[in-house]
N, CA, C and O of each residue as an XYZ file, in Angstrom:
964
protein
N      29.564     -1.326     31.013
C      29.774     -0.129     30.606
C      31.217      0.366     30.939
O      32.172      0.807     30.300
N      30.836      0.000     32.629
C      32.357      1.199     32.668
C      34.369     -0.276     32.479
O      34.548     -1.494     32.473
N      34.925      0.499     32.414
C      36.460     -0.159     32.187
C      36.713     -0.757     33.504
O      36.091     -0.425     34.513
N      37.764     -1.767     33.470
C      38.838     -0.679     34.487
C      39.331      0.263     35.579
O      39.405     -0.068     36.762
N      39.653      1.428     35.111
C      39.554      2.188     35.589
C      38.794      2.648     35.726
O      39.204      3.104     36.793
N      37.666      3.144     35.626
C      36.118      3.021     35.877
C      36.190      3.746     37.204
O      37.229      3.396     37.764
N      35.441      4.699     38.007
C      34.781      4.844     39.379
C      33.468      2.911     39.419
O      32.724      2.377     38.596
N      33.931      2.567     40.950
C      33.430      2.425     41.938
C      32.056      1.939     42.021
O      31.190      2.808     42.115
N      31.798      1.077     42.009
C      30.119      1.021     42.315
C      29.667      2.119     43.769
O      28.646      2.787     43.932
N      30.618      1.991     44.469
C      30.400      2.525     46.142
C      31.094      4.228     45.900
O      31.118      4.930     46.912
N      31.599      4.800     44.659
C      31.892      5.923     44.723
C      31.592      6.453     43.745
O      32.057      7.547     43.425
N      30.243      5.408     42.626
C      28.690      6.343     41.892
C      28.261      5.880     43.368
O      29.292      5.234     43.558
N      27.633      5.729     44.412
C      27.112      5.872     44.464
C      27.809      7.253     45.849
O      27.212      8.301     46.099
N      28.668      6.968     46.278
C      28.935      8.575     47.099
C      28.944      9.855     46.027
O      29.036     11.026     46.394
N      28.821      9.386     44.507
C      28.223     10.637     44.192
C      27.033     11.079     43.545
O      26.524     12.014     42.927
N      26.862     10.019     43.968
C      24.842     10.411     43.587
C      24.523     10.750     44.632
O      23.652     11.588     44.400
N      24.683     10.637     46.115
C      24.330     10.868     47.252
C      24.647     12.548     47.760
O      24.039     13.234     48.582
N      26.097     12.939     46.728
C      25.858     14.955     46.856
C      25.614     15.725     46.240
O      25.304     15.149     45.197
N      25.459     17.221     46.013
C      24.657     17.690     45.112
C      26.088     17.105     43.568
O      26.990     16.267     43.564
N      25.533     18.169     42.444
C      25.472     17.520     40.751
C      27.082     18.091     40.790
O      27.921     17.467     40.141
N      27.463     19.221     41.522
C      28.564     20.159     41.525
C      29.760     18.839     42.583
O      30.526     17.956     42.196
N      29.525     19.135     43.424
C      29.854     17.753     43.809
C      30.644     16.811     43.808
O      31.806     16.552     44.119
N      29.119     16.014     43.086
C      29.407     14.748     42.300
C      30.027     14.914     40.848
O      30.680     13.940     40.473
N      29.959     15.716     40.187
C      31.177     15.578     39.059
C      32.679     16.412     39.540
O      33.533     16.695     38.700
N      32.870     16.817     41.355
C      33.935     17.291     40.781
C      34.549     15.934     41.722
O      35.733     16.033     42.047
N      33.692     14.499     42.234
C      35.021     13.297     42.770
C      34.775     12.505     41.673
O      35.715     11.777     41.353
N      33.639     12.433     40.915
C      34.060     11.660     39.254
C      35.281     11.780     39.152
O      36.188     11.036     39.525
N      35.298     13.515     38.216
C      36.365     13.781     37.120
C      37.516     13.145     36.823
O      37.865     12.854     35.679
N      38.236     12.873     38.004
C      39.484     12.006     37.889
C      39.516     10.801     36.311
O      40.372     10.615     35.447
N      37.477      9.922     36.664
C      37.714      8.375     36.227
C      36.508      9.390     35.437
O      35.572      8.712     35.015
N      36.407     10.524     35.234
C      35.060     10.524     33.803
C      35.039     10.018     32.534
O      34.060      9.547     31.956
N      36.045     10.120     32.163
C      36.279      9.618     30.944
C      36.268      8.215     31.111
O      35.701      7.737     30.128
N      36.563      7.490     31.756
C      36.284      6.105     31.688
C      35.073      4.971     31.554
O      34.841      3.785     31.318
N      34.292      6.675     31.995
C      33.079      6.313     31.841
C      32.077      6.631     30.647
O      32.124      7.657     29.968
N      30.825      5.208     30.439
C      30.005      5.708     29.165
C      29.565      7.284     29.452
O      29.125      7.873     28.464
N      29.615      7.835     30.367
C      29.019      9.671     30.990
C      29.485     10.421     29.114
O      28.871     10.828     28.127
N      30.678     10.256     29.481
C      31.439     10.035     28.462
C      31.209     11.074     26.231
O      31.286     10.334     25.251
N      31.122     11.639     26.160
C      30.195     11.820     25.095
C      30.757     10.762     23.705
O      31.981     10.883     23.667
N      30.526     10.297     23.168
C      30.811      8.819     22.624
C      31.914     10.018     21.095
O      32.047     11.214     20.833
N      32.255      9.104     20.717
C      33.622      9.943     19.795
C      32.188     10.484     18.891
O      31.414     11.440     18.895
N      32.413      9.168     18.122
C      31.165      9.176     16.192
C      30.101     10.671     16.890
O      29.701     11.457     16.031
N      29.744     10.948     18.268
C      29.015     12.062     18.003
C      30.046     13.322     18.731
O      29.543     14.321     19.247
N      30.799     13.206     18.703
C      31.583     14.330     18.273
C      32.253     14.140     16.833
O      33.048     15.067     16.678
N      32.240     13.460     15.940
C      32.646     13.181     14.384
C      32.445     13.906     13.883
O      33.111     14.766     13.306
N      30.444     13.509     14.121
C      29.375     13.516     12.818
C      29.289     15.155     13.876
O      30.157     15.725     13.215
N      29.005     15.921     14.648
C      28.796     16.496     15.180
C      29.796     18.288     14.202
O      29.462     19.439     13.921
N      31.386     17.178     14.020
C      31.823     18.036     13.969
C      31.812     18.331     11.997
O      31.780     19.409     11.403
N      31.837     17.437     11.638
C      30.915     16.986     10.120
C      30.244     18.451      9.839
O      30.481     19.365      9.048
N      29.254     18.212     10.918
C      28.083     19.671     10.507
C      28.880     19.957     10.409
O      29.681     19.488      9.600
N      29.179     21.229     11.462
C      29.459     22.397     11.300
C      30.244     22.346     10.600
O      29.522     22.574      9.629
N      31.646     22.184      9.979
C      32.353     21.786      9.024
C      31.664     22.188      8.038
O      32.393     22.783      7.244
N      30.862     22.158      7.790
C      29.414     22.404      5.763
C      28.825     23.825      6.290
O      28.423     24.666      5.487
N      28.793     24.095      8.113
C      28.161     25.296      8.266
C      28.895     26.547      8.615
O      28.527     27.711      8.777
N      30.060     25.936      8.680
C      31.113     27.091      9.222
C      31.835     27.882      7.549
O      31.451     28.152      6.411
N      33.181     27.981      8.474
C      34.262     28.682      9.824
C      32.981     29.090     10.483
O      31.841     29.175     10.027
N      33.462     29.317     11.666
C      33.399     30.672     12.436
C      34.829     30.636     12.526
O      35.770     30.131     11.915
N      34.519     31.758     14.056
C      35.521     32.838     14.666
C      35.614     32.500     15.718
O      36.083     31.431     15.325
N      35.613     32.314     17.402
C      35.398     31.789     18.682
C      34.575     30.376     19.288
O      34.084     30.815     20.329
N      34.384     29.696     19.241
C      34.040     29.180     20.236
C      33.598     28.578     21.470
O      34.578     28.003     21.944
N      32.155     28.368     22.546
C      32.062     28.096     23.079
C      32.137     26.783     23.715
O      32.472     25.983     22.841
N      31.916     25.968     25.272
C      31.287     24.953     25.043
C      31.277     24.866     26.900
O      32.030     24.805     27.872
N      29.715     24.920     26.473
C      29.145     25.171     27.486
C      28.617     24.083     27.803
O      27.712     23.726     27.049
N      28.887     23.324     28.778
C      29.325     22.609     29.767
C      30.388     21.662     29.859
O      30.233     20.445     29.959
N      31.968     22.554     29.805
C      32.674     20.887     28.745
C      33.002     20.292     29.744
O      33.101     19.084     29.529
N      33.158     20.502     30.464
C      33.622     18.536     31.325
C      35.117     18.965     31.357
O      35.899     19.878     31.625
N      34.944     17.291     30.758
C      36.429     16.780     30.706
C      36.886     17.308     29.657
O      37.983     16.861     29.320
N      36.150     18.646     28.563
C      36.543     18.570     27.093
C      36.645     18.271     26.034
O      37.190     18.948     25.162
N      36.001     16.896     25.859
C      35.762     15.952     25.108
C      34.873     17.332     23.878
O      35.626     17.682     22.969
N      34.184     17.662     23.873
C      33.926     18.620     23.190
C      35.085     19.604     21.867
O      35.112     19.596     20.636
N      36.023     20.457     23.091
C      36.031     21.124     23.146
C      36.791     20.815     21.579
O      36.668     21.837     20.903
N      37.551     19.689     20.788
C      38.336     19.529     19.904
C      37.870     19.388     18.812
O      38.602     19.219     17.836
N      36.093     19.439     18.693
C      34.751     19.627     17.655
C      35.485     21.108     17.602
O      36.413     21.288     16.814
N      34.937     22.350     18.640
C      35.271     23.623     17.991
C      36.732     23.909     17.554
O      37.147     24.715     16.721
N      37.147     23.362     18.046
C      39.283     23.014     17.244
C      38.880     23.271     16.226
O      38.899     24.446     15.861
N      38.505     22.534     15.621
C      38.645     21.292     14.378
C      37.660     23.272     13.439
O      38.243     23.899     12.555
N      36.076     23.763     14.086
C      35.676     24.492     13.447
C      35.877     25.669     13.308
O      35.396     26.074     12.250
N      36.360     26.408     13.875
C      36.900     27.670     15.035
C      37.937     28.365     14.497
O      38.882     27.577     14.523
N      38.336     29.507     13.971
C      39.661     29.774     13.734
C      40.488     30.874     15.051
O      41.648     31.254     15.213
N      39.534     31.034     15.603
C      40.033     31.669     16.524
C      40.322     31.566     18.534
O      41.197     30.729     18.753
N      40.011     31.939     19.294
C      39.330     31.301     20.297
C      38.811     30.258     20.434
O      37.978     29.862     19.618
N      39.169     29.555     21.492
C      38.245     28.635     21.949
C      37.848     28.389     23.469
O      38.404     28.799     24.488
N      36.365     27.348     23.264
C      36.911     28.866     25.293
C      35.511     27.200     25.602
O      34.642     26.833     24.811
N      35.900     26.494     27.237
C      34.845     25.948     28.221
C      34.963     25.751     28.868
O      35.841     25.218     29.548
N      33.275     26.447     29.008
C      32.691     27.274     30.533
C      31.754     25.650     31.329
O      30.794     24.983     30.943
N      32.818     25.559     32.757
C      31.721     24.002     33.643
C      32.047     24.792     34.392
O      33.007     25.551     34.266
N      30.945     24.702     35.697
C      30.396     24.951     37.507
C      31.295     23.918     38.387
O      31.570     24.098     39.573
N      31.744     22.697     37.526
C      32.538     21.907     38.491
C      34.696     22.292     38.163
O      35.181     22.667     37.096
N      35.196     22.112     39.015
C      36.443     23.024     39.461
C      36.589     21.314     39.036
O      37.004     21.027     37.913
N      36.258     20.358     39.906
C      37.096     19.213     39.796
C      37.029     19.101     37.636
O      38.073     19.623     37.246
N      36.409     18.751     36.743
C      36.177     18.182     35.632
C      36.862     19.793     34.898
O      37.124     19.693     33.699
N      37.029     20.628     35.283
C      37.890     21.597     34.610
C      39.641     21.123     34.929
O      40.547     20.891     34.128
N      39.621     21.108     36.533
C      41.431     20.863     36.704
C      41.467     19.560     35.936
O      42.569     19.016     36.018
N      40.549     18.886     35.194
C      41.768     17.421     34.673
C      40.855     17.476     33.426
O      40.394     16.468     32.891
N      40.655     18.631     33.049
C      40.321     19.615     30.910
C      42.582     19.769     31.032
O      43.509     19.368     30.328
N      42.433     20.743     32.625
C      43.489     21.019     32.208
C      44.814     19.683     32.269
O      45.881     19.369     31.741
N      44.334     19.465     32.780
C      45.503     18.627     33.286
C      45.632     18.044     31.112
O      46.819     18.219     30.839
N      45.011     17.607     30.026
C      45.534     16.767     28.916
C      45.937     17.567     28.382
O      45.581     18.699     28.055
N      46.711     16.993     28.273
C      48.022     17.580     27.004
C      47.463     17.128     26.050
O      47.719     15.924     26.054
N      46.658     17.439     24.974
C      46.614     17.047     23.863
C      45.544     18.269     22.888
O      44.399     18.581     23.215
N      45.964     18.564     22.205
C      46.494     19.534     21.221
C      45.118     21.013     21.834
O      45.287     22.174     22.207
N      43.687     20.025     21.626
C      42.629     20.655     22.189
C      42.293     21.300     23.251
O      41.512     22.211     23.524
N      43.112     20.587     23.854
C      43.164     21.126     25.140
C      44.035     22.302     26.129
O      43.844     23.020     27.110
N      45.021     21.981     25.221
C      46.099     23.377     25.657
C      45.902     24.013     24.853
O      46.906     24.725     24.822
N      45.332     24.290     24.160
C      44.754     25.612     23.336
C      43.737     26.762     23.802
O      43.618     27.968     23.586
N      42.940     25.603     24.687
C      41.121     26.145     24.970
C      41.550     27.047     26.234
O      42.491     26.741     26.967
N      40.623     28.383     26.433
C      40.537     28.994     27.812
C      39.465     28.393     28.328
O      38.257     28.488     28.108
N      40.392     27.490     29.358
C      38.815     27.214     30.259
C      38.691     28.040     31.587
O      39.561     28.184     32.446
N      37.259     28.615     31.564
C      36.605     29.156     32.479
C      35.665     28.117     33.290
O      35.193     27.108     32.766
N      35.414     28.567     34.895
C      34.461     28.165     36.156
C      33.230     28.972     36.235
O      33.171     29.908     37.033
N      32.045     28.614     35.304
C      31.164     29.539     36.041
C      29.856     28.734     35.362
O      30.054     27.658     34.798
N      28.605     29.269     35.440
C      27.300     28.635     35.629
C      26.415     29.168     34.615
O      25.929     30.281     34.416
N      26.319     27.591     33.793
C      25.658     28.614     32.474
C      24.549     28.933     32.385
O      24.117     29.140     31.251
N      23.646     29.098     33.557
C      22.574     29.743     33.532
C      22.984     31.216     33.608
O      22.278     32.091     33.107
N      24.343     31.529     34.358
C      24.492     32.971     34.251
C      26.223     32.581     33.546
O      27.035     32.132     34.354
N      26.536     32.716     32.539
C      27.744     33.140     31.606
C      28.677     34.003     31.590
O      28.518     34.880     30.740
N      30.015     34.113     32.504
C      30.354     35.219     32.209
C      30.865     35.223     31.188
O      31.600     34.293     30.855
N      30.650     36.149     30.490
C      31.024     36.359     29.298
C      29.621     37.665     28.594
O      28.446     37.873     28.900
N      30.575     38.266     27.567
C      29.639     39.058     26.563
C      29.674     38.620     25.107
O      30.058     37.602     24.532
N      29.107     39.816     24.713
C      28.944     39.048     23.818
C      29.483     38.753     22.568
O      29.256     39.396     21.543
N      30.651     37.156     22.726
C      31.650     37.011     22.230
C      31.891     35.876     21.379
O      33.033     35.749     20.936
N      30.978     34.997     21.064
C      31.261     34.093     20.628
C      30.198     34.215     19.063
O      29.151     34.859     18.995
N      30.934     33.275     17.736
C      30.377     32.786     16.702
C      30.049     31.845     16.907
O      29.721     31.517     15.767
N      29.802     30.891     17.595
C      29.250     29.319     17.864
C      29.240     29.034     19.816
O      29.515     29.760     20.771
N      28.820     27.752     19.689
C      28.495     27.549     20.789
C      27.736     25.696     21.238
O      26.614     25.200     21.351
N      28.543     25.440     21.306
C      28.199     23.923     21.684
C      27.615     23.287     23.221
O      27.768     24.031     24.190
N      27.029     22.086     23.426
C      27.137     21.717     24.873
C      27.221     20.300     24.237
O      27.158     20.232     23.009
N      27.376     19.030     25.055
C      27.274     17.987     24.647
C      26.892     17.145     26.518
O      27.499     17.187     27.588
N      25.659     16.504     26.078
C      25.446     15.474     27.488
C      25.489     16.188     28.952
O      26.121     15.896     29.968
N      24.277     17.571     28.571
C      24.933     18.079     30.101
C      23.881     18.803     30.187
O      23.859     19.949     30.637
N      22.283     17.750     29.463
C      21.251     18.709     29.261
C      20.222     18.138     30.089
O      19.008     18.271     29.937
N      20.700     17.624     30.792
C      19.862     16.206     31.917
C      19.719     16.979     33.228
O      18.826     16.927     34.073
N      21.306     18.017     33.150
C      20.275     18.163     34.367
C      20.114     20.200     34.549
O      20.719     20.899     35.361
N      19.296     20.571     33.687
C      18.680     21.276     33.837
C      17.523     20.788     33.772
O      17.055     19.850     33.128
N      16.920     21.805     34.799
C      15.071     21.056     35.146
C      14.659     21.566     33.940
O      15.513     22.268     33.399
N      13.039     21.368     33.006
C      12.284     21.888     31.897
C      12.264     22.972     32.717
O      12.717     23.686     31.822
N      12.130     23.803     33.711
C      11.647     25.934     33.811
C      13.052     26.292     33.720
O      13.359     27.484     33.701
N      14.079     25.237     33.651
C      15.010     26.175     33.646
C      16.168     26.364     32.497
O      17.382     26.559     32.431
N      14.931     26.170     31.554
C      15.559     25.623     29.589
C      15.729     27.426     29.129
O      16.662     28.032     28.604
N      14.259     27.913     29.646
C      14.253     28.839     28.581
C      15.469     30.085     29.351
O      15.649     31.077     28.645
N      16.033     30.061     30.322
C      16.715     30.799     30.922
C      18.098     30.684     30.701
O      18.879     31.635     30.741
N      18.440     29.341     30.433
C      19.320     29.286     29.801
C      19.673     29.295     28.430
O      20.659     29.676     27.799
N      18.863     28.899     28.218
C      18.506     29.909     26.407
C      18.845     31.157     25.963
O      19.344     31.304     24.847
N      18.586     32.287     26.870
C      18.455     33.107     26.798
C      20.149     33.903     26.524
O      20.728     34.722     25.810
N      20.437     32.589     28.121
C      22.019     32.623     28.531
C      22.611     32.496     27.408
O      23.310     33.418     26.987
N      22.477     31.534     26.826
C      23.876     31.721     25.260
C      23.038     32.242     24.359
O      23.835     32.478     23.450
N      22.545     32.406     24.174
C      21.522     33.286     23.442
C      22.513     34.830     23.275
O      22.972     35.279     22.224
N      22.654     35.464     24.779
C      22.729     36.753     25.524
C      24.601     36.709     24.648
O      24.767     37.171     23.520
N      25.716     36.098     25.441
C      26.479     35.628     24.498
C      26.824     35.294     23.426
O      28.052     35.212     23.386
N      25.911     34.824     21.654
C      26.312     34.888     20.342
C      26.063     36.426     20.372
O      25.331     37.195     20.994
N      27.314     36.535     19.108
C      27.033     37.650     18.104
C      25.867     37.586     17.066
O      25.064     36.678     16.855
N      25.988     38.651     16.556
C      24.901     38.051     15.566
C      25.225     37.603     14.509
O      26.186     37.902     13.800
N      23.938     36.405     14.273
C      24.665     35.434     13.700
C      25.359     34.993     14.308
O      26.422     35.599     14.442
N      25.220     34.029     14.842
C      25.762     33.224     15.453
C      25.190     31.975     16.233
O      24.297     32.313     17.009
N      25.386     31.015     16.234
C      24.523     29.756     15.928
C      25.230     28.901     17.707
O      26.252     28.606     18.328
N      24.085     28.886     17.730
C      23.982     26.938     19.252
C      23.902     26.066     18.527
O      23.226     26.219     17.509
N      24.700     24.570     18.834
C      24.432     23.274     18.721
C      24.851     22.264     18.782
O      25.904     21.796     18.348
N      23.762     21.692     19.531
C      23.595     20.569     20.079
C      23.295     19.802     19.113
O      22.591     20.088     18.144
N      24.066     18.331     19.456
C      23.116     16.792     18.688
C      21.459     16.323     19.611
O      21.279     16.772     20.743
N      20.302     15.330     18.882
C      19.793     15.449     19.373
C      19.456     13.855     19.454
O      19.978     13.685     18.352
N      19.154     12.918     19.708
C      19.043     11.625     19.382
C      17.434     12.093     19.636
O      16.923     13.070     20.184
N      16.771     10.605     18.789
C      15.389     10.422     18.454
C      15.152      9.195     20.330
O      15.907      8.502     21.011
N      14.165      9.461     20.364
C      13.751      8.813     21.917
C      13.826      7.339     21.772
O      14.882      7.148     21.170
N      13.362      6.400     21.965
C      12.972      5.153     22.079
C      11.922      5.051     22.062
O      11.011      5.757     22.494
N      11.976      3.576     21.233
C      10.775      3.089     20.685
C       9.226      2.662     22.320
O       9.390      1.612     22.943
N       8.600      3.128     22.517
C       7.653      3.080     23.023
C       7.864      1.289     23.681
O       8.103      0.515     22.754
N       7.806      0.630     25.026
C       7.750     -0.452     25.224
C       9.762     -0.051     24.912
O      10.289      0.029     26.022
N      10.527      0.116     24.078
C      11.174     -0.837     24.506
C      12.695     -1.015     25.429
O      13.184      0.006     25.912
N      13.330     -2.246     25.615
C      14.032     -1.661     26.596
C      14.616     -0.615     27.109
O      14.466     -0.103     28.218
N      15.726     -0.145     25.679
C      16.108      1.191     25.853
C      15.198      3.170     26.827
O      15.530      4.179     27.450
N      13.826      2.356     26.149
C      12.534      2.872     26.963
C      12.006      2.802     28.597
O      11.861      3.666     29.462
N      11.827      1.543     28.567
C      11.778      1.273     29.989
C      13.300      1.451     30.904
O      13.001      1.584     32.091
N      14.956      1.495     30.683
C      15.680      2.000     31.301
C      15.452      3.542     31.582
O      15.323      4.059     32.692
N      15.420      4.391     29.918
C      15.283      5.718     30.661
C      14.193      5.819     31.391
O      14.100      6.894     31.982
N      13.072      4.838     31.603
C      12.091      5.723     33.110
C      12.404      5.066     33.599
O      12.344      5.870     34.529
N      13.025      3.615     34.346
C      13.334      3.212     35.768
C      14.193      4.448     35.426
O      13.463      5.290     34.903
N      15.957      5.036     35.562
C      16.195      5.752     35.668
C      15.614      7.320     36.446
O      15.988      7.693     37.558
N      14.761      7.976     35.669
C      13.911      8.667     35.525
C      13.195      9.145     36.993
O      13.193     10.208     37.615
N      12.703      8.060     37.179
C      11.513      7.117     38.149
C      12.272      7.608     39.289
O      11.952      8.483     40.094
N      13.461      6.816     39.220
C      14.657      6.793     40.795
C      15.443      8.304     40.545
O      16.035      8.835     41.484
N      15.414      8.648     39.809
C      16.221     10.117     39.987
C      15.088     10.927     41.503
O      15.367     11.418     42.597
N      13.980     10.710     40.846
C      13.171     12.229     41.569
C      13.059     11.295     42.525
O      13.726     11.783     43.438
N      12.388      9.626     43.139
C      12.426      9.722     44.104
C      13.632      9.405     44.589
O      13.442      8.709     45.587
N      14.799      9.561     44.391
C      15.915     10.109     45.504
C      15.861     11.693     45.327
O      16.863     12.190     45.840
N      15.225     12.404     44.906
C      15.478     13.789     44.837
C      15.302     14.347     45.717
O      15.918     15.360     46.050
N      13.741     13.417     46.757
C      12.420     13.351     47.162
C      13.450     13.390     48.691
O      13.439     14.332     49.483
N      14.047     12.499     48.794
C      14.007     11.253     49.925
C      15.953     12.403     50.526
O      16.560     12.483     51.594
N      16.163     12.941     49.283
C      17.460     13.398     50.356
C      17.895     14.444     49.249
O      17.731     14.530     48.032
N      18.618     15.314     50.370
C      19.401     16.882     49.989
C      21.118     16.815     49.445
O      21.483     15.645     49.330
N      21.647     17.314     49.277
C      20.990     18.508     48.728
C      20.394     17.240     46.617
O      20.800     16.249     46.011
N      19.435     18.173     46.498
C      19.187     17.380     45.050
C      20.340     16.978     44.200
O      21.517     17.323     44.310
N      19.711     16.076     43.217
C      21.430     15.396     42.211
C      20.308     15.989     40.945
O      19.136     16.346     41.061
N      20.648     15.964     40.480
C      19.281     16.853     39.096
C      20.356     15.719     37.999
O      21.561     15.666     37.755
N      19.256     15.009     37.607
C      20.458     14.195     36.111
C      18.718     13.562     35.534
O      18.215     12.721     36.280
N      18.147     13.849     34.658
C      16.704     13.179     34.468
C      17.717     13.502     32.508
O      18.466     14.416     32.161
N      17.079     11.944     31.535
C      16.713     11.462     30.698
C      15.414     11.446     29.529
O      15.277     10.793     28.495
N      14.574     12.437     30.172
C      13.026     12.770     29.333
C      13.060     13.252     30.299
O      12.864     12.858     31.449
N      13.501     14.797     29.566
C      13.199     16.685     29.831
C      13.349     17.330     29.491
O      13.277     18.512     29.827
N      13.971     16.227     27.645
C      14.069     17.613     27.332
C      14.215     17.412     25.358
O      15.060     17.509     24.468
N      12.668     17.065     25.561
C      11.521     16.417     24.120
C      12.521     17.562     23.186
O      13.253     18.493     23.522
N      12.119     16.942     21.814
C      12.537     17.957     20.543
C      11.373     19.243     20.882
O      11.504     20.212     21.629
N       9.962     18.747     19.844
C       9.005     20.113     20.497
C       9.154     20.783     21.656
O       8.718     21.832     21.183
N       9.444     21.125     22.978
C       9.486     22.435     24.148
C      11.285     22.446     23.870
O      11.981     22.936     24.759
N      11.497     22.268     23.470
C      13.042     22.166     23.034
C      13.192     23.362     22.274
O      13.633     24.421     22.720
N      12.709     23.099     20.812
C      12.575     24.465     19.624
C      11.839     25.217     20.243
O      12.220     26.340     20.572
N      10.353     24.645     20.594
C       9.534     25.790     21.013
C      10.923     27.260     22.200
O      11.266     28.361     21.769
N      11.263     26.771     23.324
C      11.359     27.234     23.562
C      13.171     28.511     23.122
O      13.478     29.655     23.458
N      13.839     27.461     22.286
C      14.574     28.701     21.919
C      13.951     29.389     20.912
O      14.659     30.334     20.566
N      12.630     29.299     20.112
C      12.962     29.800     20.014
C      12.004     31.214     20.340
O      11.590     32.251     19.822
N      11.997     30.805     20.989
C      11.197     32.213     22.582
C      11.832     33.360     23.041
O      11.431     34.502     23.264
N      13.378     32.572     23.172
C      14.225     33.032     23.663
C      15.605     33.487     21.813
O      16.826     33.333     21.827
N      14.816     33.972     20.661
C      15.070     35.281     20.673
C      16.086     34.066     18.600
O      16.731     34.649     17.729
N      15.823     32.779     18.613
C      16.698     31.734     17.916
C      15.815     31.567     16.683
O      14.601     31.771     16.651
N      16.643     31.140     15.602
C      15.849     30.706     14.459
C      16.401     29.247     14.604
O      17.559     29.039     14.965
N      15.375     28.089     14.258
C      15.773     26.902     14.304
C      15.658     26.046     13.288
O      14.632     25.719     12.692
N      17.243     25.543     13.040
C      16.708     24.122     11.829
C      17.557     23.164     12.118
O      18.648     23.532     12.554
N      17.309     21.690     11.962
C      17.540     20.454     11.812
C      18.204     20.040     11.425
O      18.365     20.854     10.516
N      19.453     18.785     11.125
C      20.366     18.521     10.397
C      20.263     17.103     10.610
O      21.070     16.643     11.417
N      19.288     16.141      9.958
C      20.260     14.537      9.967
C      21.090     14.227      9.932
O      21.439     14.278      8.753
N      22.494     13.520     11.038
C      23.152     13.131     11.048
C      23.020     11.236     10.779
O      22.861     10.254     11.504
N      23.239     11.562      8.961
C      23.054      9.961      9.033
C      24.107      9.132      9.327
O      24.115      8.197      8.527
N      25.127      9.058     10.239
C      25.800      8.714      9.906
C      25.315      6.688     11.196
O      25.599      5.492     11.257
N      24.190      8.133     12.080
C      23.279      7.333     12.855
C      22.156      5.917     12.152
O      21.730      4.866     12.633
N      21.995      6.699     10.620
C      21.014      5.440      9.988
C      19.857      6.359     10.380
O      19.915      7.458     10.930
N      18.811      5.674      9.981
C      17.170      6.093     10.321
C      16.641      5.133     10.197
O      16.792      4.309      9.296
N      15.296      5.071     11.912
C      14.510      4.483     11.696
C      13.213      3.748     10.901
O      13.043      3.754      9.681
N      12.607      3.306     11.602
C      11.788      1.752      9.965
C      10.629      3.107      9.876
O       9.766      2.853      9.036
N      10.448      4.342     10.489
C       9.439      5.437     10.427
C      10.379      6.095      9.281
O       9.609      6.773      8.601
N      11.894      6.224      8.674
C      12.817      6.642      7.934
C      12.993      7.728      8.588
O      13.201      8.446      7.610
N      13.105      8.659      9.766
C      12.973      9.662     10.368
C      14.475      9.121     10.379
O      14.923      8.059      9.947
N      15.172     10.294     11.070
C      16.753      9.978     11.328
C      16.735      9.778     13.088
O      15.851     10.296     13.771
N      17.795      8.990     13.646
C      18.204      8.289     15.035
C      18.815      9.267     15.570
O      18.703      9.182     16.793
N      19.511     10.312     15.201
C      19.956     11.093     15.494
C      19.907     12.627     14.321
O      19.937     12.619     13.090
N      19.820     13.856     15.295
C      19.886     14.999     14.929
C      20.405     16.212     15.269
O      20.329     16.658     16.414
N      21.033     16.892     14.179
C      21.642     18.059     14.888
C      20.696     19.357     14.662
O      20.086     19.867     13.723
N      20.967     19.675     16.407
C      20.300     20.882     15.556
C      21.214     22.002     16.060
O      22.165     22.036     16.842
N      20.349     23.207     15.068
C      21.159     24.727     14.913
C      20.065     25.385     15.300
O      19.055     25.358     14.596
N      20.110     26.051     16.445
C      19.849     27.334     16.868
C      20.754     29.405     16.036
O      21.668     30.122     16.443
N      19.995     29.478     15.089
C      20.467     30.463     15.157
C      20.500     32.161     15.726
O      19.315     32.471     15.851
N      21.397     33.376     16.117
C      20.825     34.536     16.120
C      20.915     35.654     14.830
O      21.721     35.866     13.925
N      19.904     36.115     15.177
C      19.796     36.313     13.973
C      20.680     37.383     13.543
O      20.838     37.823     14.682
N      21.546     38.335     12.665
C      21.851     38.511     12.551
C      21.740     39.853     11.811
O      22.756     40.434     11.431
């Protein structure tokens, strides 16, 4: 799972025993060499789907980390591209990257639960960050994204189908979440990172309660399950315009 350039087991343990923000500050220099970085195939599939829905003017990557998702925004947005993240370390790593989409991006340190922007964006995306928000935090997060989008603006992110009950991935994710719950009961500060707290139904309901109209688009690049349902969808939440 990790390359030789990635973090050691000791480094991962040190990161896991601190706060989410401090943990990512520590992980930032090696983050792009871990499986936690959003795979390029998810970024490419999302970008292709958004190209069919755009074009857009200004774009925002919510919880941008080291900036992998900013390339998606640069490809579909005609004007300013912005990334926001609460980890100064992750933003420093993004700022040091000489990729064209990062050099041209505006990077801002801030909390997604209190975004430091006004109504300024036509598109917001997020990749791989939602496990850091508890279900009770979803309404506030979605309200903030809704607030910073212009009328008609879109909030989009990929969602994979849950693993089949009883399958090895199912038990892996269940075991990880259980371990994190035990860790957070026994250790402070908490490190919020869960894989099974954002099911499609409740997420869709919270988006609609925040004022979005929600559509789902199959990302056919990932194929379909035995029942014919997509393995991965792009959730597109649109603010009334």
